[in-house]
N, C-alpha and C positions, 0 to 999 in steps of 0.2 A: 736606532740606538744612539747615533751621533747627536741627533736633536735632543735626546733626553739628557746626554752628558752636558750639552751646551746649556740647557735649562738649569741643570744642577749648578754649573759654575756661575751663571747669572744670579741665581738665588743666593749663592755664597757671597757674591759681590754686593748684595743689597742689604747687608747688615746682619748676616747670619754667621759672622766670623767666630761666634762663641762655640760653634759646633765644628768638629774636625771633619775633614773630607772623607776619611775612611769610614767613620761611623755612619755618615749619611748614605754613602754608597751601599753599605751593608744593609741598612734598613730598606733602602730602595729595592735591592735585589731580593730581600726577604718578602717584601710585599708582592713582587712579581712572581716569586716562587709560590706564594700562597694562592695567588690568583690562578696560576697554572695548575696547582694541585686541585683547586676547586673545579677547574674545567675538566681535569682528568677524572676526578671522582664522578662528575656528572656524566662524562662520556662512558665510564664504566657502568654507571647505573642504567644509561640508555641501552648499552650493549646487553646487560643482564635482562632488562625488560624485553628487548627484542628477542633474546634467546628463549625467554619464557613464552613469548607469543609464538615463536616458531615451534617450540615443543608442544604447546597446546594445539596448534594447527596440525602438526604431524600426528598427534594422538587422535584428533578428530577425523583426519583423513583416513587413518588406519581403521578407526571404528566404522566409518562409512564404507571402506573397502570390504571389511568383514561382512557388513550387512549386504553389500552388493553380491559378494560371493555366495552367501546363504540364499539370497533371492535367486541368484543364477541357478544354484542347485535345485531349489524348489521348482523353478520354471522348467528346468530340464526333466525333473521327475514327472511333472504334469504332462510335458510333451511326450515322454516315454509311455505314460499310462494312456494318453489319448491315442498314440500310435498303435498300442496294443489293442485298445478297444476298436479303433478303426479297422485294424486287420481282422478282428473277430467279426465285426459287422459285415465286412466285405465277404468273408467266408460264409456267413449266414445268408447273405443276399445271393451269393453264388449257388449255395445249396438249395435255397427256395426257388431260384430261377430254374435250376435243373429238375426240380421235382414238381413244380406247379405249372400246368399247361398254360399256354398263351391264350387267354380268354378272348383277346381281340379277334382271333381268327375263328372262334367257335360261334356258330350261329344256331341258337337253340330256340325252338318255337315255344310259345306259351303253354301249349298242351304238354310238351315234353318236360318243361319246368315243373308244372303241376304234378306230373307223374313222378318226377324225382323227389318232390317234397313229400308226397304220400309214401313213397318207398322209404325215405329217410325216417319218417315217423314210425312206419312199420318196423324198421330195423331197430329203432330205439326201444320199442316195446318188446322186441323178440328176446328169447332166452337162448344162450349158447348151450348146446347139448352137454350133458355131464360126461358121458362115456360109461363104459361097462364097469369100470373099477371105482366109481365115484358115488356109491350109495353108502356113505359112512359119515360119522361125526366123531369128534374127539370128546371122550367122556372122562379123561383123567390123564395125569402125568405119572407114569408108573415108577420110574427110577431116575436117579441122577448119577452121572459119572463125570468126575473132574479129571480131564485128560492131562492137562498141562497148564503151566503159567508161562506165557511168552508174549513178547511184544508190548505195545502200549496199553494203557487202561481201556482204550476204545479200539474196536476193530471188528473184523468178521472172518469166519473161516467156513469152508463148505466142501462138498464134492459135486462133480458134474453128474446129475441124475440120468443124463441121456447116454452116457458112454459106457456104463457098466464097469467103470474103472474105480479102483480103490484110492486113486490119487487125491491128496488133500491140498486145497488151495488156501493160502494164508495171506490175509490183507491186514497189515498192522497200521493203526493210526487213522485219523480222519482226513488227512491230505498226504498222499504219497503216490508214487508211480511204479513201485516195485512190488511184484507179486511173487511169493515163494511157493513152490510146489514140492510136495513130498510123495513118494511112490505109494505110501500106505499109511494108515493110522499108526501102525507099529513103528515105522520109520520115523514118524513125527514125534513119537514119545521117547525115542532113544536119546541118551545124553549127547551123543555126537551127531545129532540130526542135521546140523548146519552143513556138515561135510557132504551130505547126500541130498543137498537141496538144488532144485532147478529154479533159476532166477528168470523172471519175465519183466522186461522194462516196457511199460505202457507208453504210448506216444504223448499222452496228456495225463496229468495227475487226476486222481479221483477226489471227490468231496463227500464227506460223511462216511457212513458205513453201510449204505444200501445197495451194494453190488452183488451180482450173482454170476456164476459160471454155468453156461448152458450150451450143450452141443458143440463144445470146442471154442466157444466165444466167451469173452467177459463183457458183461453189460454193466455200466456204471454211470453215475452222475459226474459229468465233467466239471472240474474245479473252475472257479471264477465265472461260472454261469448260473443262472437261476434255474433253468429247466432243460438243459441239454443232456440227453442220454446218448452215450456212445456205445457202439458195438465194435469190439476189437477182436480180431482173430489172434488167438494165442500162439499159433504156430509161426506167423510172420510179423506179429505186432503191428499190423496195419488197421486203420479204421475202415471197417466194412460198411458201416452205415451210421447215421445219427438222426436224432429226433428232438425237436423242440416241443415238449409236452405242454399242451395248452392248459393254462390256469395253475400250473405247478410252480413251486419254488418261492412262493410269497411268504411262507411261514414254515417253521419246522413241522415235519410229519408227526412227531411226538414231542410234547412239551418237555419231557424228562430226557430227551435225546436231541438237544437243540442243534447239533452239528449236522443232522440228517434232514435235508429238505425233500429228498426223493428216496423212497425205499422201493427196491425191486424184490420180487418174489417169484418162486417157481413151484408149481404143483403138478398134478396129473394132467392138467389141461394146458400147461405151457407157461408163458411168461406174463407177469403182471407188474404194474407199478402202483404205488400207494403214496398219496400226498394229502395234505390238509388244505382246506379251502376257507380263507377268512371270510369270504362272502356267504358262506354256508354255516356260519357260527363256529368255524374251526373243526367241523366234522371231516372225517376222512373220506377221500374219493379213491375208488379203485378203478383201474383201467386195464382191460385185456389188450395185450400187444401181440402182434404177429412177430415171432422171434426171427423170421427170415427177413422181412422188410422193415420192421419196426413200425408198421402201420398200426394206427389205433383201431381196434375191432369194436370195442364198446366201452362205455364209461358208466359207472354207477355212483350215485351219491348215497353214502351210508348213514346210518343213525349213530355211528360210533364216533365219539369226540376225541380230539387229540390231547385234551387237557389231562394231565397226570398219566398219559400213556408213555411207555418206554420202548415198545417194539410191537410188531405184529407179524403174522404169517398167514398163508392161504393154503387150504386143503380142499380139493375138489370144488373150487369156486366159492368156498366159505371163508370169510375173513375172521380171524381170531385176534382180538386186540388185547395186549397184555398191559396191565396198569400197575402202578407202584406209588410210593410216596416220595417226597423230596428228600426224606431222611434215609432212603435206602431200605425200605421195609421188605415185606414178602410179596413177591410178584404174583399176580393172579389174572386169569382170563375173565373179564367181566362183560365183554360185549362181542356179539357175533353178528355177522351179516352174510346171509346166504343168497347168492344171486338167483338161485333156482327156486327159492321160497319153499324148500322141502323140510327145513328144520324150524320147529317152533321155538324161536330164539327166546321168547319171553319166559319159557318154562325151564331154560337151562340154568343150572346152579353155577355159582362161582367156582372156577377150577384153580386151585392153588399149586404153585410150583414148590418143590422141596426147598427148604431153607438153605441159602448159600451166602454169597458175599454181598455186593452192593446192588447193582442193577444191570440189566442187559443193555448192551449197545447194539446187538444184532441177534436175530433168530432166523436160522435158515432151515427150512423143512426139506427133507429128502424123501420124495414120494415112494422110493423102493425100500428104503430102510425103515420108514415110518418113524423117523427120529428127528429131533431138533438139534442143530449144531449151534450152540449159543456162545456168545462172548460176554463174560461176566467179570467186569472190573479187571481185565487182563488174564482171566482164567478161561481156558477153552473147555467147554462143558458140553456133554451130550445128555439130552432128555429122551427117554423112550416113552412114546405116547400110547395111551390106551384108546383104541379106535373101535367103535361099534358100528355094525351094519344096520342100516335103516331101510 
């Protein structure tokens, strides 16, 4: 600053006397202030630019953080699903390990193997005996009784045919784990029936509508599996046995009932399973099961296709398949398969159901009542069958 003042005075002494010293000093300071203002403006612009850069960077970091959190949640979900599947595989391996003998320690001679092969072929062509009460066939549906409208649009209801009890078991929905039981059909139809309900909580949820109650146990397709059938004791809600049914669960048993991959049935001969086989053109396959051990007794490939089918039931070893249209027309029995080959199925006429609501999601035959317990678009319905001795 001192040097600048000296310069000013020298300049005054060199012939600039016409200008007054105060005016010159004011101009000088104005120029200095203008330069300072220019620097301040540039500094402010730099600060603003830096602030915008910081804001943009913060916004970008926030976006990347959100993506990372979403990716973290997705990875966690995949890990949870993998852990659940791994747990199921471990249980399946343990089950198979406990039920399949150790073949390494079994020494079988060639002659014994040949004998077993012949025995298996003979068993495959053998016929399971009908029993004294099984010389009959369905020739008509005599009457229709709409009992009640309760629960979801899809479900199933039934009685246990082996107990001689009037208790009604109620399964609402295609995925659930709660079974309701009513002491009788009269109790089920009463307005305050929910107050008289017995509630059963199954250890695993069911899938579809293909379950049955038989001899105090509930048999059902376990949810999140393709072909696992569980046998659960109703009294203590424990899994008594389980079966991975070979070939089942790759397509719906009935095309008009897509949520049911495995359908179970009960008749005078015991417990059955029904499923469709894509390798067999979508035709239905029926399997006779041992209700005590869930062992497969015999399997039949039928000539009844799953296309446009909505449900099926079995009476005395004869499969009756019910068909409909996608628009909810009139249901009819159009295909039969008799494992004993005693019914000339080609001569059977189409049997129509009485006109009612949309379509059946389940049909449960009661061997003693000779009735079908049907679930029809949320309506619990009973059909009385006309059965003829043959």
